[in-house]
N, C-alpha and C positions, 0 to 999 in steps of 0.2 A: 503492499499501499506505498510505504514511505518514497516508493522511490519511480509510482508511476505522479506522485508530488515532485517528484522536482529534487527526490534532495533523499540521499544516500547516508541511511549511518553505519559503524561496523569503527571496528578502528583506526589511528590517524584522521583524513582529512576530513571534511566535513565538504562534501558536495552541495552546492549549491546549485538553483536554477539563472539561465545567462550562465555557464563554462566558469562564473567564480569558484575558485573552492580559501578555505582556511582553515586549521586546526582550533578543536576543542578551547585553545588555553590559551589562541592569542587573539589584540582584538585590534582594529585598525586604524587607523592614528583618530578619525575622527571619533570613536570609541572613547577612544582614550585622554582625546583636548576633554568631553562632555564629563566624563570619570574627574578628571582632573581636576575642575571648577567644580561639582560637586562637592568635592571632598573638604577642600577654601570653605567656599560657601555654608556645610555642612556638621559642623569637622568633628558632632559631636551622633553619628549615622553611624548605625550598626553594622550598616550590608545597603549596598547601591549595590544595582547594576547597567548595563547600558547597553541596546542589542540598538545595530541601524540591522534594522527591518526593511531597509533598499536597495538591500541588493548587493550595499558594500557603495553604494555611490555616497554616503550620509546625508542620503538629503530626508530622511524618516529614520528617528530613533525611537527604544520606546526604554522606559527609565523608569526602576524597580526603586526606591528608596525608603528604611528607615530607617529613624531619626527621632529622640526625643525632645525633641525642636518640633514636632506635629503634636504633644503636647495637649488635651484640648484644644483644636486651635479643628476648624471645621471645612472637610475636604476641598471645596474652591480655596478654602482658605489656605492649603495644602498647599494645597499647583499655582496660585498663586507664590507662593514663597517659592519655589524651581525653575513657575517660568521670567521669578524677574534674577536667581541666579546664575538665569539662560539668557537672560537678553540680552545680548554682542551674539551666542548663539547661535540663539534662535531662528534672528535675521538673512541664515545661510538654509535653512534652514523649509521643509516641503511639505513639516506635519508631523508634532509628537504628542505620544502614549507618556500618563505617567500614570505610576503607581506608587497611593504615597502609603504607608504604614510608624506606625507606635508599636516601639519593640514591646513585647510582652511580659510582665510585674512577673 
């Protein structure tokens, strides 16, 4: 089933559509840049995951961030914080999926 969707899983590299491939452990330059900015802006974050979901061109990212800084804030406020932190990077993006949470007590 995964192969039919253009994704081949197994040992070694991850195959994506359009002939793009990359290892599970490597980040694209864009992913690394966005992660670095988020780590600077959210120093208390317990988890940050950034994935380029545009096929590697850097036009769209999915971000998962878990931080104590989000506690007692509504989801819209949490997302506004992330958008503000990435205000410069967002200018060159087509889209952004944001998932925020607080650490479990």
